[in-house]
C-alpha positions in Angstrom: 0.0 0.0 0.0 1.0 3.6 -0.6 1.0 5.6 2.7 1.6 9.4 3.0 3.1 10.9 6.1 2.8 14.6 6.8 3.4 16.6 10.0 3.3 20.2 10.8 6.4 21.6 12.5 5.2 21.2 16.0 4.1 17.6 15.3 7.2 16.3 13.5 8.6 14.8 16.7 5.3 12.9 17.2 5.5 11.6 13.7 9.0 10.4 14.1 8.1 8.6 17.3 5.0 7.1 15.6 7.0 5.8 12.6 9.7 4.4 14.8 7.1 2.5 16.8 5.4 1.1 13.7 8.6 0.7 11.6 8.3 -3.1 11.2 4.8 -2.6 9.7 5.5 0.5 7.7 8.6 -0.9 6.2 6.4 -3.3 4.2 4.7 -0.4 2.3 5.6 2.4 0.0 6.0 5.6 2.0 5.5 9.2 0.8 6.1 12.4 2.8 6.3 16.1 2.3 9.5 18.1 2.5 11.2 18.3 5.9 9.0 15.5 7.3 10.3 13.1 4.7 13.9 14.1 5.2 13.7 13.7 8.9 11.8 10.4 8.7 14.4 9.0 6.3 17.3 10.2 8.5 15.9 9.2 11.8 14.2 5.9 11.0 16.3 4.6 8.1 13.2 3.9 6.0 13.0 4.7 2.4 10.7 7.7 1.8 9.4 9.1 -1.5 9.9 12.8 -0.7 7.6 15.5 -2.2 7.8 19.2 -2.0 7.2 21.0 1.4 3.5 21.4 2.1 3.5 25.2 1.6 5.4 24.8 -1.7 2.9 22.3 -3.2 3.6 19.0 -1.4 0.1 18.8 0.0 -1.2 19.1 -3.5 1.2 16.5 -4.8 0.0 14.0 -2.1 -3.6 15.0 -3.1 -2.8 14.2 -6.7 -1.8 10.7 -5.6 -5.1 10.3 -3.8 -7.1 11.6 -6.8 -5.4 9.2 -9.1 -6.0 6.2 -7.0 -2.3 5.9 -6.0 -2.7 6.6 -2.3 -4.1 4.1 0.2 -3.7 5.9 3.5 -2.9 9.4 4.8 -1.4 10.1 8.2 -1.3 13.8 8.7 -0.3 15.1 12.1 -1.9 18.6 12.0 -1.2 21.3 14.5 -4.8 22.6 15.2 -3.5 25.4 17.4 -1.3 27.1 14.8 -2.6 28.9 11.8 -1.1 27.6 8.5 -0.6 29.9 5.6 -1.5 27.0 3.2 -4.7 26.0 5.0 -6.7 25.9 1.7 -4.2 23.2 0.4 -4.7 21.2 3.6 -8.5 21.4 3.4 -8.3 20.4 -0.3 -6.1 17.4 0.5 -8.5 16.1 3.2 -11.4 16.7 0.8 -9.8 14.7 -1.9 -9.2 11.8 0.5 -12.9 11.9 1.4 -14.0 12.0 -2.2 -11.7 9.0 -3.1 -12.3 7.0 0.0 -8.7 7.3 1.3 -8.6 6.7 5.0 -7.0 9.8 6.7 -5.8 10.3 10.2 -5.1 13.8 11.5 -3.9 12.8 15.0 -1.9 10.0 16.6 -4.9 8.2 18.1 -6.6 7.8 14.8 -3.4 6.9 13.1 -2.8 4.1 15.5 -6.3 2.7 14.8 -5.7 2.8 11.1 -2.2 1.3 11.2 -3.4 -1.5 13.5 -6.3 -2.1 11.1 -3.8 -2.2 8.2 -1.8 -4.9 10.1 -5.0 -6.9 10.6 -6.1 -6.8 7.0 -9.0 -4.4 7.6 -7.9 -2.1 4.8 -8.4 -4.7 2.1 -11.4 -2.7 0.8 -8.8 -0.5 -0.9 -8.3 -3.4 -3.3 -11.8 -2.8 -4.7 -10.7 0.6 -6.0 -9.1 1.0 -9.5 -6.5 3.5 -10.6 -9.1 6.3 -10.8 -10.4 5.6 -7.3 -13.7 4.2 -8.6 -15.2 1.0 -7.3 -14.3 -1.8 -9.7 
């Protein structure tokens, strides 16, 4: 499965700890991340990460493109709800695209743990029903 990992600045440490905790499971999947998050994850976990642009520079839109084209199976986005983001419209658009194309999305660690544990248990197999355009086949 293709999994995207995104974290706002104040949530990057949480993302690194999360990925370290679930490294054995995540290492079996194709991982994508935006800018600094991807660089830090690769450096600090040793996992291979497909790095995209930084979120404010278009990385959120690149991840959204993966979702819209049926090439994203799970989004884990540790958002900072207490800090205004200059690219908030891009973040909203990314989450909307995930909703439109039935891509499970976690915006906090609690939900991310539920989804990753579901992934491990085979509860995400419904993703196999979706073709390359995100339509039910």
